[in-house]
Backbone bond lengths (Angstrom), bond angles and torsions (degrees), N, CA, C in turn:
res aa  C-N    CA-C-N  psi(-1)  N-CA   C-N-CA  omega(-1)  CA-C   N-CA-C  phi
1 X - - - 1.465 - - 1.526 109.18 -
2 X 1.331 115.65 131.83 1.460 120.27 176.52 1.519 110.02 -72.43
3 X 1.327 116.17 175.30 1.459 121.54 -178.99 1.530 111.08 -57.37
4 X 1.321 116.21 139.14 1.460 122.41 -178.13 1.530 109.61 -82.35
5 X 1.333 115.83 137.77 1.469 121.90 174.76 1.525 108.16 -124.18
6 X 1.320 115.71 134.22 1.465 123.77 -177.64 1.530 107.93 -109.51
7 X 1.341 118.05 118.88 1.464 118.33 -176.71 1.532 113.81 -99.79
8 X 1.343 117.57 14.40 1.470 117.56 179.44 1.521 110.30 -148.88
9 X 1.325 116.07 87.61 1.462 122.31 173.61 1.529 108.46 -127.07
10 X 1.332 115.90 168.02 1.466 121.15 178.36 1.527 109.71 -135.83
11 X 1.315 116.27 155.56 1.464 121.43 173.23 1.524 109.46 -130.32
12 X 1.327 115.31 143.58 1.470 122.75 179.54 1.528 107.51 -134.85
13 X 1.316 117.36 129.95 1.466 121.25 179.30 1.526 110.97 -94.17
14 X 1.341 117.40 142.26 1.465 119.34 173.69 1.524 112.19 -75.35
15 X 1.333 117.47 -12.13 1.464 122.51 -177.84 1.526 109.48 -86.62
16 X 1.327 116.25 87.70 1.456 120.19 -177.17 1.528 112.61 -79.92
17 X 1.322 117.08 -8.77 1.466 119.46 173.73 1.527 109.72 -76.69
18 X 1.323 116.25 -45.42 1.465 120.51 179.47 1.526 111.47 -78.38
19 X 1.342 115.79 -34.23 1.464 120.87 -178.65 1.530 108.21 -126.54
20 X 1.337 117.50 78.14 1.467 121.04 -174.95 1.529 112.72 -66.91
21 X 1.320 114.21 146.05 1.456 120.17 177.69 1.519 110.21 -75.16
22 X 1.322 116.15 138.14 1.467 122.08 178.50 1.522 108.50 -153.77
23 X 1.348 117.31 62.29 1.466 120.48 -170.88 1.525 112.95 -65.74
24 X 1.325 115.91 144.19 1.453 119.91 172.03 1.523 108.56 -62.93
25 X 1.312 116.10 138.14 1.455 120.20 -177.11 1.510 113.18 86.84
26 X 1.357 117.47 -8.89 1.456 121.13 175.59 1.511 115.22 82.85
27 X 1.332 118.48 -0.21 1.462 121.43 -179.74 1.515 108.89 -130.88
28 X 1.326 116.53 126.29 1.458 120.20 179.16 1.521 110.21 -69.50
29 X 1.316 115.99 139.53 1.459 120.14 178.05 1.516 110.85 -65.64
30 X 1.318 115.75 148.80 1.467 120.47 -179.97 1.529 110.82 -61.27
31 X 1.339 117.06 -40.73 1.467 119.27 -176.00 1.519 111.53 -63.57
32 X 1.347 117.88 -40.09 1.458 119.11 -176.84 1.520 111.66 -71.86
33 X 1.322 115.94 -21.42 1.467 120.28 175.00 1.526 110.83 -83.99
34 X 1.332 116.35 -42.19 1.471 120.54 -175.04 1.522 112.88 -82.61
35 X 1.336 117.70 -30.03 1.464 120.92 -175.02 1.529 111.19 -128.84
36 X 1.338 117.92 58.36 1.467 118.44 177.61 1.519 110.51 -66.11
37 X 1.325 115.43 155.35 1.463 119.65 -177.21 1.516 108.26 -149.71
38 X 1.328 116.43 116.00 1.455 119.91 178.17 1.529 110.22 -75.47
39 X 1.317 115.56 168.96 1.465 119.89 177.24 1.524 110.62 -59.49
40 X 1.323 116.32 -40.94 1.471 120.33 -179.90 1.523 110.71 -66.09
41 X 1.330 116.24 -40.88 1.463 119.85 179.16 1.530 111.11 -67.52
42 X 1.322 116.93 -33.43 1.460 119.30 176.83 1.521 110.91 -65.37
43 X 1.327 116.96 -43.63 1.463 119.80 177.04 1.524 110.19 -57.75
44 X 1.329 117.02 -45.43 1.470 120.67 -179.58 1.529 111.15 -63.16
45 X 1.339 116.50 -39.69 1.464 120.29 -179.80 1.524 110.88 -66.72
46 X 1.324 116.81 -39.51 1.466 120.17 177.91 1.523 110.89 -68.54
47 X 1.333 116.28 -40.23 1.459 120.17 177.67 1.528 111.01 -58.92
48 X 1.328 115.96 -43.87 1.467 120.76 -178.50 1.519 111.14 -61.71
49 X 1.347 116.57 -32.01 1.455 121.06 -178.19 1.523 113.03 -91.73
50 X 1.343 116.86 -7.86 1.452 119.80 -177.35 1.507 113.59 76.62
51 X 1.331 117.23 28.35 1.464 122.36 177.79 1.521 108.74 -92.94
52 X 1.320 116.54 125.91 1.463 120.98 -170.87 1.514 113.59 -76.83
53 X 1.322 117.14 -47.92 1.458 121.79 -176.11 1.515 109.78 -143.66
54 X 1.341 115.28 167.67 1.463 118.60 -177.10 1.517 111.11 -154.91
55 X 1.319 114.49 154.03 1.461 121.59 167.92 1.515 107.54 -96.53
56 X 1.328 116.22 125.92 1.455 121.96 175.93 1.526 107.53 -90.24
57 X 1.307 116.10 114.62 1.462 121.96 -177.83 1.520 108.70 -95.01
58 X 1.327 116.25 132.36 1.451 120.78 -179.12 1.525 111.58 -51.21
59 X 1.325 115.91 129.94 1.465 122.37 177.47 1.528 108.01 -82.34
60 X 1.317 116.01 84.39 1.463 121.55 -172.70 1.522 112.87 -64.81
61 X 1.341 117.27 -29.56 1.460 119.78 -179.26 1.526 112.07 -85.41
62 X 1.325 116.52 8.12 1.464 121.64 171.01 1.527 110.75 -119.19
63 X 1.345 116.59 -47.83 1.459 121.33 -172.25 1.520 115.01 -113.58
64 X 1.320 118.46 -0.05 1.454 119.09 -179.83 1.517 111.56 59.03
65 X 1.334 115.62 -124.07 1.461 120.83 -177.04 1.531 113.20 -97.66
66 X 1.322 117.37 4.31 1.466 120.06 178.08 1.528 108.52 -90.84
67 X 1.320 115.21 102.04 1.467 121.93 -175.46 1.529 113.36 -89.81
68 X 1.322 117.07 19.19 1.465 120.75 -170.55 1.524 112.93 -60.73
69 X 1.338 116.93 -41.05 1.467 116.30 -176.20 1.530 111.27 -74.62
70 X 1.314 117.49 -35.61 1.465 119.06 174.06 1.524 110.05 -62.36
71 X 1.353 116.81 -38.57 1.467 120.45 177.16 1.523 110.79 -63.68
72 X 1.334 116.42 -37.81 1.470 120.69 176.56 1.527 110.41 -62.01
73 X 1.323 117.17 -42.16 1.469 120.59 179.83 1.524 110.71 -61.78
74 X 1.339 116.81 -42.90 1.461 120.77 179.63 1.524 110.58 -64.42
75 X 1.334 116.32 -44.09 1.465 120.38 -178.22 1.519 111.77 -67.72
76 X 1.327 116.96 -33.06 1.465 121.17 -178.40 1.529 111.65 -77.20
77 X 1.324 116.47 -35.66 1.467 120.93 -177.41 1.529 110.24 -128.39
78 X 1.322 117.52 62.39 1.474 119.40 -176.38 1.523 113.23 -64.73
79 X 1.333 116.80 -21.77 1.469 119.89 179.03 1.525 111.97 -79.38
80 X 1.334 117.28 -10.59 1.464 121.21 -177.32 1.525 113.50 -113.93
81 X 1.343 116.96 -31.55 1.459 119.43 -168.96 1.523 113.68 -122.32
82 X 1.317 115.23 147.63 1.455 122.19 152.91 1.518 105.26 -120.09
83 X 1.336 117.29 -177.75 1.454 118.28 -175.12 1.513 113.06 -140.66
84 X 1.350 114.03 159.06 1.459 122.79 176.46 1.524 106.55 -125.00
85 X 1.321 117.29 114.76 1.461 121.39 -173.24 1.523 111.74 -98.35
86 X 1.316 115.20 160.13 1.462 122.64 173.39 1.519 109.14 -115.64
87 X 1.325 116.63 155.42 1.451 120.52 179.82 1.521 109.88 -158.51
88 X 1.332 114.54 163.51 1.456 122.14 174.92 1.523 108.19 -86.12
89 X 1.311 117.15 105.80 1.460 121.12 -176.78 1.523 112.93 -67.99
90 X 1.341 116.33 -14.46 1.459 120.20 -178.43 1.533 112.75 -98.15
91 X 1.319 117.27 0.11 1.466 120.63 -179.79 1.529 110.24 -64.40
92 X 1.322 117.21 143.93 1.473 119.33 -178.95 1.520 113.23 -62.27
93 X 1.331 117.01 -26.32 1.462 121.21 179.36 1.527 111.30 -105.95
94 X 1.329 117.19 30.32 1.468 121.46 -173.40 1.523 112.34 -56.61
95 X 1.314 118.48 -40.84 1.470 120.60 -178.59 1.520 110.85 -62.24
96 X 1.339 116.93 -43.65 1.465 120.94 179.64 1.524 110.76 -66.62
97 X 1.328 117.69 -37.67 1.463 121.66 178.11 1.527 109.97 -63.88
98 X 1.311 116.91 -45.55 1.463 121.40 176.84 1.525 110.46 -54.80
99 X 1.323 116.44 -50.20 1.466 120.89 -177.59 1.527 111.51 -63.60
100 X 1.325 116.56 -35.93 1.471 120.10 -177.31 1.524 111.14 -65.70
101 X 1.328 117.50 -44.46 1.463 119.30 -178.59 1.520 111.55 -71.57
102 X 1.315 117.62 -36.41 1.461 119.61 175.65 1.527 110.46 -61.30
103 X 1.344 116.43 -39.86 1.462 120.57 179.36 1.521 111.82 -65.05
104 X 1.345 117.30 -21.98 1.465 121.26 -180.00 1.531 112.48 -89.57
105 X 1.330 117.21 10.39 1.452 119.79 172.62 1.512 116.13 102.68
106 X 1.323 117.29 3.48 1.464 118.93 177.00 1.523 109.24 -77.68
107 X 1.322 116.07 142.65 1.458 119.80 -179.63 1.521 112.26 -127.16
108 X 1.339 116.62 21.16 1.453 121.64 174.95 1.521 109.52 -158.47
109 X 1.329 115.63 155.80 1.461 123.65 177.27 1.517 108.66 -117.30
110 X 1.330 116.43 141.12 1.459 120.50 177.62 1.522 110.18 -119.84
111 X 1.334 115.72 131.24 1.457 122.20 174.85 1.523 108.14 -105.99
112 X 1.321 115.93 119.26 1.460 122.00 -174.02 1.529 108.42 -101.63
113 X 1.335 116.53 99.28 1.465 120.42 -177.44 1.523 113.09 -109.21
114 X 1.331 116.73 0.16 1.455 122.18 175.55 1.520 107.57 -164.96
115 X 1.317 116.99 163.93 1.460 119.35 178.52 1.506 111.60 165.28
116 X 1.338 115.69 -169.98 1.462 119.68 -173.35 1.522 112.62 -64.49
117 X 1.321 118.52 -28.73 1.464 120.65 178.76 1.521 112.03 -105.06
118 X 1.333 117.11 -0.99 1.461 122.75 175.33 1.531 107.46 -137.90
119 X 1.343 117.42 76.42 1.463 120.90 -168.39 1.524 114.84 -68.82
120 X 1.309 120.35 -23.65 1.454 121.70 179.48 1.513 111.62 -81.18
121 X 1.323 116.29 176.47 1.458 121.85 176.65 1.522 108.93 -97.90
122 X 1.331 116.82 116.49 1.461 120.99 179.98 1.523 110.46 -63.24
123 X 1.332 116.07 151.38 1.455 120.42 -176.17 1.507 115.28 -99.13
124 X 1.348 117.39 8.00 1.463 119.53 -172.88 1.525 114.04 -97.51
125 X 1.328 118.59 1.27 1.461 120.71 -169.07 1.526 112.58 -55.20
126 X 1.333 117.66 -44.94 1.466 120.57 -177.12 1.526 112.31 -102.64
127 X 1.324 117.01 21.12 1.465 120.19 177.25 1.530 109.02 -60.97
128 X 1.333 118.71 127.48 1.471 120.62 -178.93 1.518 114.35 -56.41
129 X 1.337 116.97 -22.18 1.467 119.17 178.73 1.521 112.27 -67.58
130 X 1.338 116.78 -15.96 1.467 120.15 177.83 1.528 112.35 -87.33
131 X 1.318 117.59 -10.96 1.462 120.89 -172.96 1.529 114.02 -59.91
132 X 1.352 119.54 -36.56 1.470 117.70 178.91 1.525 113.89 -58.23
133 X 1.327 117.65 -33.81 1.469 119.64 178.22 1.526 109.86 -74.60
134 X 1.317 118.04 -37.55 1.458 120.20 173.55 1.531 110.54 -60.08
135 X 1.315 116.43 -40.43 1.464 120.09 177.94 1.524 110.74 -63.47
136 X 1.321 115.56 -37.22 1.475 119.69 178.63 1.524 110.38 -67.49
137 X 1.330 116.80 -41.23 1.460 120.65 177.63 1.525 110.25 -63.53
138 X 1.308 116.64 -40.25 1.459 120.48 179.58 1.526 110.68 -63.65
139 X 1.323 117.02 -43.37 1.466 120.55 -179.67 1.519 111.57 -65.75
140 X 1.338 116.33 -33.17 1.465 121.06 -178.10 1.520 112.92 -87.30
141 X 1.335 117.78 -6.91 1.461 120.52 -175.14 1.505 112.61 66.79
142 X 1.326 116.92 33.09 1.464 122.83 -173.40 1.527 110.86 -95.71
143 X 1.334 119.40 123.45 1.464 120.34 175.06 1.529 111.18 -64.59
144 X 1.329 115.63 146.90 1.457 121.74 176.16 1.524 108.41 -116.44
145 X 1.325 116.31 116.94 1.462 121.71 175.20 1.523 108.81 -87.87
146 X 1.317 116.46 134.82 1.456 120.92 -179.34 1.520 109.27 -119.71
147 X 1.318 115.05 117.17 1.467 121.82 173.94 1.519 106.18 -90.73
148 X 1.330 117.07 107.28 1.457 120.44 -171.66 1.524 110.95 -151.65
149 X 1.327 114.72 172.52 1.453 123.07 176.34 1.535 109.03 -111.19
150 X 1.335 117.87 164.93 1.462 119.49 178.36 1.528 113.53 -56.44
151 X 1.326 116.76 -26.54 1.464 119.64 179.69 1.527 112.71 -62.77
152 X 1.315 117.00 -16.50 1.454 120.49 -179.14 1.516 114.56 -94.22
153 X 1.326 118.02 6.25 1.466 120.48 -174.02 1.521 112.50 -62.45
154 X 1.321 117.70 -39.27 1.467 119.35 179.52 1.520 111.20 -60.07
155 X 1.329 116.64 -41.13 1.462 119.86 176.18 1.531 110.81 -65.36
156 X 1.322 115.19 -41.50 1.460 120.01 -178.17 1.528 111.26 -60.89
157 X 1.319 117.51 -41.49 1.462 119.45 -177.41 1.520 111.90 -63.92
158 X 1.330 117.27 -30.35 1.469 120.06 174.73 1.529 109.68 -59.19
159 X 1.324 116.20 -44.11 1.459 121.11 -179.25 1.519 111.80 -71.11
160 X 1.313 116.63 -40.74 1.467 120.34 -179.48 1.530 111.29 -62.40
161 X 1.323 115.79 -37.07 1.456 119.51 -179.68 1.526 112.25 -76.40
162 X 1.321 116.54 -29.43 1.465 120.47 -177.83 1.530 111.73 -84.31
163 X 1.343 116.33 -37.43 1.473 120.93 -175.12 1.527 108.75 -117.77
164 X 1.302 115.68 73.49 1.459 122.23 -170.87 1.529 113.56 -73.16
165 X 1.335 117.25 -16.14 1.460 119.82 -178.37 1.527 112.83 -96.25
166 X 1.319 117.25 -3.91 1.461 120.74 -179.66 1.527 109.65 -89.04
167 X 1.329 119.40 119.14 1.461 119.57 171.60 1.528 109.59 -64.99
168 X 1.315 117.08 121.26 1.462 122.20 -178.83 1.518 108.09 -109.27
169 X 1.319 116.03 113.66 1.462 122.93 -173.24 1.523 109.17 -98.89
170 X 1.318 117.82 119.69 1.460 122.17 -178.81 1.525 110.23 -88.96
171 X 1.332 115.90 105.30 1.458 120.90 178.83 1.529 110.11 -58.83
172 X 1.317 116.19 131.70 1.470 122.81 175.61 1.537 112.16 56.45
173 X 1.340 117.69 30.04 1.463 121.45 -175.81 1.531 111.11 50.62
174 X 1.331 115.44 34.65 1.472 122.03 177.73 1.522 112.93 53.48
175 X 1.349 115.14 34.55 1.469 121.24 175.37 1.526 112.99 58.08
176 X 1.315 115.64 44.08 1.458 121.60 -179.75 1.529 111.23 -60.34
177 X 1.330 116.51 141.43 1.468 123.26 177.74 1.525 108.00 -96.41
178 X 1.331 115.95 116.38 1.462 121.52 -177.93 1.523 112.32 -110.94
179 X 1.330 116.86 9.57 1.460 120.50 -169.06 1.522 113.40 -65.36
180 X 1.346 118.20 -19.83 1.461 119.23 -179.93 1.524 112.20 -77.57
181 X 1.324 117.18 -14.93 1.454 120.70 179.22 1.517 112.35 75.36
182 X 1.337 115.13 179.89 1.462 121.14 -178.42 1.530 110.36 -57.39
183 X 1.334 117.99 136.86 1.475 129.23 9.12 1.522 114.85 -89.59
184 X 1.340 118.22 17.97 1.459 123.20 173.05 1.532 112.31 62.77
185 X 1.320 114.79 56.77 1.461 119.75 178.52 1.530 111.95 -66.09
186 X 1.344 116.91 -29.98 1.461 119.03 178.01 1.521 112.17 -65.57
187 X 1.309 116.41 -20.46 1.470 121.67 -179.88 1.526 111.50 -97.49
188 X 1.317 117.04 20.47 1.469 119.83 -177.87 1.528 111.86 -54.63
189 X 1.329 116.31 -38.79 1.470 119.96 179.66 1.528 111.05 -62.05
190 X 1.331 116.99 -34.71 1.464 120.68 179.42 1.521 110.72 -67.76
191 X 1.312 117.33 -43.52 1.468 120.37 179.44 1.530 110.26 -64.56
192 X 1.334 117.45 -37.51 1.462 119.95 -179.19 1.531 111.72 -69.43
193 X 1.309 117.18 -32.17 1.468 119.98 179.77 1.525 112.49 -65.75
194 X 1.313 117.02 -20.53 1.467 120.07 -179.11 1.526 111.59 -62.44
195 X 1.325 116.90 -19.32 1.464 120.53 178.15 1.523 111.37 -66.76
196 X 1.339 116.76 -22.04 1.459 120.65 176.66 1.522 108.42 -88.69
197 X 1.325 118.61 109.45 1.468 120.87 -171.71 1.517 114.59 -67.89
198 X 1.336 118.18 -14.57 1.463 119.35 -179.77 1.528 112.85 -88.85
199 X 1.336 118.33 3.54 1.464 121.21 175.87 1.524 109.60 -82.22
200 X 1.340 115.34 128.87 1.465 123.08 175.63 1.522 107.15 -122.51
201 X 1.316 117.41 141.97 1.459 122.00 -176.93 1.530 111.16 -105.03
202 X 1.315 115.10 130.26 1.470 120.35 174.80 1.526 108.19 -98.54
203 X 1.317 115.17 110.74 1.465 122.82 -174.97 1.528 108.20 -94.52
204 X 1.322 116.78 109.31 1.460 121.34 -177.13 1.523 110.93 -116.49
205 X 1.327 115.02 -176.10 1.461 120.78 179.62 1.524 111.41 -59.32
206 X 1.334 117.43 -31.17 1.463 120.42 177.01 1.535 110.28 -60.06
207 X 1.340 116.44 -43.16 1.467 120.52 179.56 1.522 111.15 -68.18
208 X 1.322 116.19 -39.45 1.468 120.09 179.06 1.527 110.18 -58.99
209 X 1.328 116.36 -44.14 1.463 119.43 178.65 1.531 111.24 -67.04
210 X 1.328 116.23 -43.42 1.459 120.38 -176.83 1.526 110.89 -62.79
211 X 1.330 116.95 -30.79 1.469 120.49 -179.26 1.526 112.16 -66.28
212 X 1.322 117.81 -15.37 1.471 122.00 176.51 1.521 111.94 -111.81
213 X 1.330 116.61 12.65 1.459 121.11 -178.31 1.525 111.15 -85.89
214 X 1.325 116.41 138.61 1.453 120.47 176.84 1.520 111.64 60.54
215 X 1.340 115.33 -126.56 1.468 121.01 -178.07 1.522 112.72 -87.90
216 X 1.329 117.28 1.31 1.464 120.15 -176.64 1.524 111.87 -79.35
217 X 1.323 115.56 148.16 1.460 122.38 174.00 1.527 107.97 -132.62
218 X 1.329 118.39 138.14 1.463 120.56 179.63 1.517 112.79 -53.84
219 X 1.334 117.43 -38.76 1.467 120.63 -177.20 1.531 112.47 -71.18
220 X 1.348 116.78 -13.22 1.463 120.54 172.16 1.532 111.03 -90.30
221 X 1.333 115.19 -44.60 1.462 118.94 -170.87 1.520 113.69 -77.79
222 X 1.316 118.59 -50.70 1.469 119.83 -171.06 1.529 113.17 -66.89
223 X 1.337 120.32 -40.76 1.472 117.59 174.71 1.526 112.69 -60.22
224 X 1.333 117.10 -37.66 1.462 118.32 177.95 1.522 110.40 -67.61
225 X 1.321 117.09 -40.09 1.461 120.45 179.31 1.530 110.66 -58.36
226 X 1.321 115.81 -42.41 1.462 120.41 179.36 1.521 111.12 -69.69
227 X 1.320 117.30 -38.43 1.467 119.37 177.81 1.524 111.55 -62.22
228 X 1.327 116.98 -38.44 1.462 121.01 -174.88 1.526 111.68 -80.55
229 X 1.332 116.85 -42.59 1.462 120.53 -174.51 1.524 113.46 -99.74
230 X 1.316 116.46 -31.50 1.453 120.66 -168.82 1.510 109.65 86.50
231 X 1.325 116.82 138.24 1.466 120.85 -177.57 1.515 112.17 -63.13
232 X 1.339 117.68 -23.72 1.462 121.15 179.93 1.526 112.22 -71.34
233 X 1.330 117.65 -4.14 1.461 121.73 176.38 1.527 111.16 -115.41
234 X 1.318 116.89 20.36 1.462 122.46 179.31 1.522 108.19 -131.96
235 X 1.330 117.16 133.85 1.466 121.19 179.31 1.523 109.67 -137.08
236 X 1.325 114.83 144.34 1.465 120.83 -177.55 1.524 111.43 -89.28
237 X 1.342 114.40 141.58 1.459 121.39 171.88 1.510 109.50 -140.41
238 X 1.326 117.34 137.93 1.467 120.88 -175.27 1.527 112.86 -76.00
239 X 1.337 117.13 -31.43 1.466 123.55 -170.88 1.530 111.35 66.32
240 X 1.317 117.87 21.20 1.463 122.76 176.23 1.528 109.56 -75.76
241 X 1.336 119.69 137.97 1.460 129.34 3.99 1.531 114.76 -95.46
242 X 1.363 118.07 7.57 1.457 118.42 173.75 1.526 109.42 -57.79
243 X 1.322 115.73 -38.91 1.466 121.87 167.70 1.520 106.89 -88.99
244 X 1.342 118.14 116.69 1.464 119.86 -176.46 1.521 112.17 -56.58
245 X 1.315 115.73 140.47 1.451 121.63 -178.37 1.515 113.01 -81.06
246 X 1.327 114.65 -165.81 1.464 125.69 3.90 1.523 112.48 -72.26
247 X 1.331 116.29 162.00 1.452 120.95 -179.95 1.525 110.44 -59.70
248 X 1.327 116.93 -33.42 1.465 120.21 179.10 1.522 111.55 -59.96
249 X 1.333 117.74 -36.23 1.473 120.87 177.20 1.526 110.10 -65.69
250 X 1.339 116.02 -44.25 1.467 120.63 -179.15 1.525 110.11 -63.36
251 X 1.326 115.23 -43.83 1.469 120.05 -179.74 1.523 111.03 -65.70
252 X 1.325 117.00 -42.24 1.468 120.27 179.60 1.532 110.83 -61.54
253 X 1.337 117.18 -39.69 1.467 120.62 179.12 1.520 110.76 -64.35
254 X 1.336 116.43 -40.17 1.464 120.17 178.29 1.527 110.80 -67.25
255 X 1.313 116.65 -42.52 1.465 119.95 178.34 1.527 111.40 -60.81
256 X 1.319 116.72 -41.72 1.463 120.22 179.66 1.523 110.95 -64.70
257 X 1.329 116.64 -41.88 1.460 120.52 -179.26 1.527 112.04 -66.58
258 X 1.338 116.35 -32.08 1.459 121.07 -176.95 1.529 112.94 -97.39
259 X 1.326 116.54 9.18 1.470 119.96 179.58 1.525 111.66 -63.17
260 X 1.316 117.07 -18.47 1.462 121.84 179.44 1.527 112.36 -76.78
261 X 1.333 117.61 -6.53 1.465 121.97 -179.70 1.524 110.35 -96.45
262 X 1.316 115.94 164.91 1.460 120.21 176.84 1.522 110.02 -71.55
263 X 1.330 115.52 159.13 1.463 119.56 177.73 1.521 110.80 -60.80
264 X 1.319 118.13 -37.87 1.465 121.46 179.20 1.516 111.21 -62.07
265 X 1.339 117.32 -43.39 1.463 120.41 178.88 1.519 111.38 -67.29
266 X 1.322 117.14 -38.78 1.464 119.73 179.07 1.521 110.90 -64.77
267 X 1.320 117.87 -38.53 1.466 120.42 179.21 1.524 111.15 -64.01
268 X 1.315 116.82 -37.01 1.470 119.53 176.48 1.518 110.78 -65.64
269 X 1.312 117.09 -44.48 1.460 121.17 -176.63 1.521 111.34 -68.60
270 X 1.326 117.52 -38.41 1.462 120.85 -176.80 1.528 113.74 -89.45
271 X 1.335 118.29 -3.91 1.471 118.31 -179.92 1.524 113.61 -161.26
272 X 1.328 117.76 -48.04 1.456 120.42 -169.99 1.510 114.05 -60.88
273 X 1.331 117.63 -45.73 1.460 120.72 179.71 1.522 110.66 -64.82
274 X 1.319 117.17 -37.99 1.465 121.18 178.43 1.520 111.47 -61.32
275 X 1.334 116.84 -41.78 1.461 119.80 179.37 1.524 111.62 -64.49
276 X 1.326 116.30 -35.03 1.458 119.45 178.72 1.527 111.33 -71.93
277 X 1.333 116.67 -41.97 1.461 120.43 -179.66 1.517 112.07 -66.36
278 X 1.331 115.14 -44.58 1.465 121.87 -174.46 1.526 109.48 -124.21
279 X 1.319 117.59 88.22 1.466 120.26 -178.69 1.531 113.27 -54.16
280 X 1.326 117.69 -25.74 1.462 120.19 178.08 1.526 111.74 -61.63
281 X 1.329 117.00 -20.72 1.457 121.15 179.63 1.536 112.76 -97.20
282 X 1.322 115.93 4.71 1.468 119.57 -173.08 1.524 113.32 -64.49
283 X 1.322 117.10 -43.20 1.466 120.23 177.56 1.512 107.31 -87.33
284 X 1.313 116.64 93.66 1.462 120.92 -170.67 1.516 110.99 -116.10
285 X 1.319 118.54 87.63 1.474 120.04 178.43 1.514 112.00 -70.74
286 X 1.294 115.75 148.52 1.457 120.66 175.65 1.509 108.21 -71.20
287 X 1.372 118.64 131.75 1.461 120.59 -179.47 1.524 111.91 -57.54
288 X 1.326 115.59 145.08 1.462 120.33 178.22 1.520 110.33 -70.45
């Protein structure tokens, strides 16, 4: 197995004077309060698990659109991290904000349309006023991660059809319901999205658990997922520390769930797709 890359981690600073909390929705998520993790602690957690590199995803339910601490993590450990920033797409200076975070080393954008402090599906995803930022992402070759629910698929397809060159990464497989088991009729929307070649799936601990929920079995779901999408369109993310650690436990659970796949497919999911999405993570040495 090649070096492991994690495309979904978070960092939280204890210094709320320098990095003030400003969560989306006005309420800080329980996980970011109960399980904070500094940049240094994240490096140590990844080292313990043998994870070579990671994408630090903006902790929107702690810092909202202020990506300063994630930027600090990237600047402090450029050999280990790249970042995925969040922003207000409707801000009058949105283009300048986009450029500023990209200049600080971020190589992905995240759109937060649902989550622990915003449980519904926001209706603004395909608002035409957001298109200029999508155009900017397309010109920059920047992946866009979308935190969304299945209820937002109709909006998503508008974007997928309009911005065909933008890799669109579905966080947590958009919270797919697998409880009915094979042939997974409840996931029909997920199978249909595979027709859009720019869709990439972020497979996290939430998906690992869901694959064993109800009538579902990992050995039924994951081989079908790979057959439909191809392993080169699936990437693993721990979701640490939103998912309680240690990272080694999270990684071991994912490895066990994906043991039904070939070694070649597992290498793509645990590293290869990440290197393609985020070239900054391509040279991924194994931690000492």
